[in-house]
C-alpha positions in Angstrom: 5.3 23.4 -21.4 5.2 25.3 -18.2 2.6 26.6 -15.7 2.7 29.6 -13.3 1.9 27.1 -10.6 5.0 25.1 -11.2 7.5 24.6 -8.3 11.2 24.1 -7.8 12.8 22.0 -5.1 14.8 24.1 -2.7 16.0 21.5 -0.2 15.3 17.9 0.8 16.5 15.9 3.8 16.0 12.3 4.9 16.0 10.7 8.4 15.2 7.2 9.8 12.9 6.4 12.7 13.0 3.1 14.5 9.7 1.2 15.0 9.4 -1.8 17.4 6.4 -4.2 16.9 4.3 -5.3 19.8 3.8 -8.7 18.1 5.7 -10.2 15.1 4.2 -10.3 11.7 5.0 -12.9 9.0 5.5 -12.0 5.4 5.8 -14.9 2.9 7.6 -17.1 5.4 9.7 -14.3 7.0 9.0 -13.0 10.4 9.4 -9.3 11.2 9.4 -7.7 14.7 10.9 -4.3 14.0 11.4 -1.8 11.2 12.3 1.7 10.3 10.4 4.6 8.9 11.9 6.7 6.1 11.0 10.3 6.8 11.6 13.0 4.2 11.2 16.7 4.4 11.1 18.8 1.2 11.0 22.6 0.8 9.8 24.0 -2.5 9.4 27.4 -4.0 7.1 28.9 -6.5 8.2 29.4 -10.1 8.9 33.1 -9.5 10.8 32.3 -6.3 8.5 34.5 -4.1 6.7 31.8 -2.1 8.0 28.8 -0.2 6.4 25.8 1.5 7.4 22.5 3.2 6.1 19.0 2.7 6.6 15.7 4.5 6.6 12.1 3.5 7.0 8.9 5.6 6.9 5.2 4.8 8.2 2.0 6.4 11.4 0.7 4.8 9.5 -2.4 3.7 12.6 -4.5 2.6 11.2 -7.8 4.0 8.2 -7.5 1.7 9.8 -5.6 -1.2 13.1 -7.5 -1.4 12.8 -11.2 -0.2 16.1 -12.8 -1.2 18.2 -15.9 -0.7 21.3 -14.0 -1.9 21.1 -10.9 0.2 20.6 -10.9 4.0 17.8 -8.9 5.6 20.4 -6.6 7.1 22.1 -6.0 3.8 18.8 -5.2 2.1 17.7 -2.9 4.9 21.0 -1.0 4.6 20.8 -0.7 0.8 17.2 0.6 0.9 18.2 3.2 3.4 21.1 4.3 1.3 18.9 4.4 -1.8 16.3 6.6 0.0 19.1 9.0 0.8 20.3 8.9 -2.8 16.8 9.8 -4.1 16.7 12.8 -1.8 20.1 13.9 -3.0 19.0 13.5 -6.6 15.9 15.5 -5.9 17.8 18.2 -4.1 20.1 18.6 -7.2 17.1 19.0 -9.6 16.8 22.6 -10.9 13.8 22.0 -13.1 10.3 23.4 -12.4 7.0 21.6 -12.8 4.1 19.9 -11.1 5.2 17.3 -8.5 3.9 14.5 -10.7 6.0 15.7 -13.6 9.1 16.1 -11.4 8.7 12.7 -9.8 8.1 11.0 -13.1 11.2 12.7 -14.6 13.4 11.8 -11.6 12.2 8.2 -11.4 13.8 7.6 -14.8 17.1 7.7 -13.0 16.2 5.3 -10.2 17.2 2.0 -11.9 20.6 3.3 -12.8 21.0 4.8 -9.4 20.1 1.5 -7.8 22.5 -0.5 -9.9 25.3 1.9 -9.0 24.5 1.5 -5.4 24.3 -2.3 -5.6 27.7 -2.4 -7.3 29.3 0.0 -4.7 27.9 -2.2 -1.8 29.0 -5.3 -3.7 25.6 -6.9 -3.3 25.0 -10.4 -4.8 22.0 -9.0 -6.8 20.6 -5.6 -7.8 18.1 -3.8 -5.7 14.7 -4.9 -7.1 12.4 -2.3 -8.7 9.8 -2.8 -6.0 12.3 -1.9 -3.2 13.5 1.1 -5.2 9.9 2.3 -5.4 9.3 1.9 -1.6 12.6 3.8 -0.8 11.7 6.6 -3.1 8.0 6.9 -2.1 8.5 9.3 1.0 10.3 11.8 -1.3 7.5 11.6 -3.8 4.9 12.1 -1.1 6.7 15.0 0.4 6.8 16.7 -3.0 3.1 16.4 -3.5 2.4 17.6 0.0 4.6 20.7 -0.3 3.0 21.6 -3.7 -0.5 21.5 -2.2 0.6 23.5 0.8 2.3 26.1 -1.4 -1.0 26.7 -3.2 -3.2 26.3 -0.1 -5.2 23.5 -1.6 -5.5 19.7 -1.2 -3.0 18.0 -3.4 -5.7 15.7 -4.9 -7.3 18.9 -6.2 -4.2 19.9 -8.2 -4.5 17.1 -10.8 -6.3 18.9 -13.5 -5.2 20.8 -16.7 -5.2 23.9 -14.6 -2.1 22.7 -12.7 -0.6 19.9 -14.9 1.2 20.6 -18.2 0.6 17.1 -19.7 -2.4 14.8 -20.0 -2.3 11.1 -19.1 -1.2 10.1 -22.5 2.3 11.4 -21.6 2.5 8.9 -18.7 0.3 5.9 -19.9 -0.7 5.7 -23.6 -3.0 7.2 -26.2 -6.1 5.6 -24.6 -5.8 8.4 -22.1 -5.4 11.3 -24.5 -7.0 14.5 -23.3 -7.6 13.1 -19.8 -6.2 14.2 -16.5 -6.2 12.7 -13.0 -9.0 14.8 -11.8 -11.3 12.5 -13.9 -10.2 9.5 -11.7 -10.0 11.2 -8.3 -12.6 12.7 -5.9 -12.6 16.4 -5.0 -13.6 15.6 -1.4 -12.5 12.5 0.5 -15.1 9.8 1.3 -16.6 10.4 4.7 -15.7 7.0 6.1 -14.2 3.7 4.8 -14.2 0.2 6.2 -10.9 -1.0 7.6 -9.3 -4.3 6.7 -7.8 -6.0 9.7 -4.9 -8.4 9.2 -5.2 -11.9 10.5 -1.5 -12.9 10.3 -0.3 -16.5 10.2 1.1 -16.1 13.7 -1.9 -14.3 15.2 -4.0 -16.2 17.8 -7.6 -16.7 16.9 -8.8 -17.8 20.3 -7.6 -17.8 23.9 -6.3 -21.3 23.4 -3.9 -20.0 20.7 -2.3 -17.5 23.0 1.1 -18.8 24.1 2.2 -15.7 25.9 0.0 -12.6 26.4 1.3 -9.2 25.3 -0.4 -7.7 28.3 -0.6 -4.1 27.0 -4.3 -3.7 27.2 -4.9 -4.2 23.5 -6.8 -7.3 22.2 -4.9 -10.6 22.1 -7.1 -12.7 19.8 -9.2 -12.2 16.6 -12.4 -12.4 18.5 -11.3 -9.6 20.9 -10.2 -7.5 18.0 -13.6 -7.8 16.3 -15.3 -6.7 19.4 -12.8 -3.9 20.1 -12.8 -2.3 16.7 -16.2 -3.5 15.4 -14.5 -5.1 12.5 -16.3 -6.0 9.2 -13.3 -6.7 7.0 -10.5 -9.2 7.6 -7.5 -10.0 5.5 -6.4 -13.6 6.1 -2.7 -14.5 5.6 -2.3 -18.0 4.2 0.7 -20.2 3.4 0.1 -21.0 -0.2 2.2 -24.2 0.1 0.1 -26.1 2.7 -3.3 -26.8 1.2 -4.9 -28.4 4.3 -3.6 -25.7 6.6 -4.9 -22.9 4.3 -8.3 -24.5 4.2 -8.5 -25.0 8.0 -7.1 -21.6 8.7 -9.8 -19.9 6.6 -12.6 -21.9 8.1 -11.2 -21.3 11.6 -11.2 -17.6 11.0 -14.8 -17.8 9.9 -15.8 -19.8 12.9 -14.3 -17.3 15.3 -15.7 -14.4 13.3 -19.2 -15.9 13.3 -19.2 -16.2 17.1 -17.8 -12.7 17.7 -20.1 -11.0 15.1 -23.2 -12.8 16.5 -22.3 -11.4 20.0 -22.4 -7.9 18.6 -25.4 -8.4 16.2 -23.4 -8.0 13.0 -24.7 -10.0 10.0 -22.4 -9.0 7.2 -18.6 -9.0 6.9 -15.9 -9.8 4.4 -12.6 -11.5 3.9 -9.6 -11.0 1.6 -7.0 -13.8 1.1 -3.3 -13.3 0.9 -1.1 -16.2 -0.1 2.1 -14.0 -0.4 2.9 -15.4 -3.8 3.5 -18.9 -2.4 0.9 -20.8 -4.4 2.7 -23.1 -6.9 0.2 -22.4 -9.7 -3.3 -21.0 -10.4 -4.8 -24.5 -10.0 -3.9 -24.4 -6.3 -6.1 -21.3 -6.0 -9.0 -22.8 -7.9 -8.9 -26.0 -5.8 -8.7 -24.0 -2.6 -11.7 -21.9 -3.5 -13.7 -24.9 -4.5 -12.8 -26.7 -1.3 -13.8 -23.7 0.8 -17.1 -23.5 -1.0 -17.7 -27.2 -0.6 -17.1 -27.1 3.2 -18.7 -23.7 3.9 -20.6 -21.8 1.2 -21.0 -18.8 3.5 -17.3 -18.5 4.0 -16.8 -18.6 0.2 -19.4 -15.9 -0.2 -17.6 -13.6 2.3 -14.4 -13.7 0.3 -14.2 -10.3 -1.4 -10.9 -10.8 -3.4 -7.6 -12.6 -3.5 -4.2 -11.0 -3.5 -1.5 -12.1 -5.9 -1.2 -15.8 -5.2 1.7 -16.8 -7.4 5.3 -15.7 -8.1 5.8 -11.9 -8.6 8.0 -12.4 -11.6 5.2 -12.7 -14.2 7.6 -12.8 -17.2 9.4 -15.8 -15.7 6.1 -17.6 -15.0 4.0 -17.1 -18.2 1.8 -20.1 -17.4 0.5 -18.5 -14.1 -2.6 -17.2 -15.8 -5.5 -16.3 -13.6 -8.4 -16.3 -16.0 -10.1 -19.3 -14.4 -9.4 -18.3 -10.8 -10.8 -14.8 -11.5 -14.1 -16.3 -12.6 -14.5 -17.4 -9.0 -13.2 -14.2 -7.2 -11.4 -11.1 -8.2 -7.6 -11.7 -8.3 -5.6 -8.5 -7.7 -2.0 -7.9 -8.8 0.2 -6.7 -5.9 4.0 -7.4 -5.7 4.3 -7.6 -9.5 2.7 -4.1 -10.0 5.5 -1.6 -10.4 4.5 0.3 -13.5 2.0 0.6 -16.3 3.6 -2.1 -18.4 3.3 -4.6 -15.5 -0.4 -3.7 -15.2 -1.0 -4.4 -18.8 0.9 -7.8 -18.6 -1.0 -8.8 -15.5 -4.3 -7.9 -17.2 -3.3 -10.1 -20.2 -2.6 -12.9 -17.7 -6.1 -12.8 -16.3 -5.7 -10.6 -13.2 -8.9 -8.6 -12.7 -7.9 -6.3 -9.9 -5.2 -3.9 -8.8 -3.8 -3.4 -5.3 -2.6 0.1 -4.9 0.0 1.0 -2.2 1.2 4.4 -1.2 4.6 2.8 -0.6 5.0 2.2 -4.3 4.9 6.0 -4.8 2.1 8.6 -4.8 2.6 9.5 -8.4 2.6 5.9 -9.6 -0.4 5.0 -7.5 -2.4 7.8 -9.0 -1.5 6.8 -12.5 -2.2 3.1 -11.9 -5.4 3.9 -10.2 -6.6 5.8 -13.2 -5.6 3.0 -15.5 -7.4 0.4 -13.4 -10.6 2.5 -13.5 -10.4 2.9 -17.2 -10.1 -0.9 -17.6 -12.9 -1.6 -15.2 -10.7 -3.5 -12.7 -11.4 -4.2 -9.0 -9.4 -1.7 -6.9 -8.2 -1.9 -3.3 -5.6 0.0 -1.3 -3.3 -2.0 0.9 -0.9 -1.5 3.7 2.8 -2.0 4.6 2.2 -2.0 8.3 2.0 1.8 8.0 1.8 3.7 11.3 1.1 7.4 11.9 1.7 9.7 8.9 2.2 6.8 6.5 -1.2 5.3 7.4 -2.9 8.7 6.9 -1.2 9.0 3.5 -2.4 5.5 2.5 -5.9 6.3 3.7 -6.0 9.6 1.8 -5.2 7.7 -1.4 -8.1 5.2 -0.8 -10.5 8.0 0.2 -9.8 9.9 -3.1 -10.1 7.1 -5.6 -13.8 6.5 -6.3 -14.0 2.7 -6.7 -11.8 1.7 -3.7 -14.3 0.3 -1.1 -12.0 -0.4 1.9 -8.5 0.2 3.2 -6.1 -2.0 5.0 -4.4 -0.7 8.1 -2.5 -2.9 10.5 -0.1 -0.5 12.2 -2.6 -0.3 15.1 -2.1 -4.1 15.6 1.6 -4.5 15.3 3.2 -1.1 16.1 0.6 1.1 17.8 3.1 3.2 19.7 4.1 4.9 16.4 0.5 6.0 16.1 0.3 7.9 19.4 1.6 11.3 18.2 -1.2 11.3 15.6 -4.2 10.1 17.6 -5.1 13.5 19.1 -5.1 15.3 15.8 -7.0 12.6 13.9 -9.1 10.6 16.4 -11.5 9.3 13.8 -8.6 7.7 11.9 -7.1 5.9 14.9 -9.9 5.4 17.5 -12.0 2.7 15.7 -15.2 1.4 17.1 -17.5 0.6 14.1 -15.0 -1.0 11.8 -14.5 2.2 9.8 -12.0 5.1 9.7 -13.1 8.7 9.4 -11.4 9.7 6.2 -13.4 13.0 6.3 -10.6 14.3 8.5 -8.1 14.1 5.5 -9.3 17.2 3.7 -6.7 19.8 4.5 -4.0 21.3 2.3 -1.2 19.2 0.9 -1.9 15.5 1.2 -4.8 16.4 3.5 -3.5 16.1 7.0 
């Protein structure tokens, strides 16, 4: 099946951009103070070869989050992810097929696992590159392809998801429950005007002046209370340990105490929390006991918890007893690190997860498909960050702004690596100059991915 609107890849290139953090961030016990962006340029042509357009994709390398390992060093993982990103671009460059970008990406992604194993063997790594890290490395190419397609046709890429542009319905990519349906059913034709921004309260982040050991001194806020006033925050994501019950309780209650004081000073009466244990909880009972203890000590803090990110080990098949049915009766529990494809979504759903965390870093194509499935199944939806600055943050925000049931978006690049945002602030001030706790996603309505 073909369409006159199909494209062919003419060229693709990959480059890496160093990003230094103003303050360190802690992921599941690992501290990160610098990173790289994977930047990909793609040129495509129309099916008849008469028109050309370029697209761009960018994403943090994300190996600390996507590939935590005791067998492979951080440096080895970072190098392998870089090389895999280059291999994906080379694979795409060698593709002579025509199609919609979703069709092309889906087809190419079938080669990623083999490509990753080949690279792991060549580099003599102690373990294969995990599927999540493969997805992160491939995501800028996927994004650039969607961006170029929309630009070639002079429309927003989210408005090219109907049968007018796509040769196959969702049954091709998911299952027969989606027969006759296309992604236009599960996406918006215009972005939401504004969306609340989730601010990260990292495990290393100071809450009050007394927590500040050494000031950054760059003019940005130093404490949570200052950030709340500076950005008018109403949504806060709290990083917890998962293996220190008393600390997790006290950290959550401390955040709430600081927030109550800061919000009272500016006359705000309603705000929300999400909780991220970074898979460190030993079992679901930990989560249940934690929530009950928080509710016992502060009912208002419990009420402000909007959802919980994946609290236990990401390897669901290896931990079949980590069922979330009882915990999800208290608060939505969303699948995050385990979510790499449709099968993993179905497994998580069977294990009691009631929500889905979408991330642009897992691939634009995959995020659209999983977003559709989550809506079909009536699951809670959120869009989360990978400390995305600049273009990658705009991409993540565009995804959140086009999926109907996503209520807020996480964005912590402005906290940890704001220098990487500077080239984009002038063009999209409502996305980066935040005063009321929201970002102006109305700005993301141009051709391609929208910006």
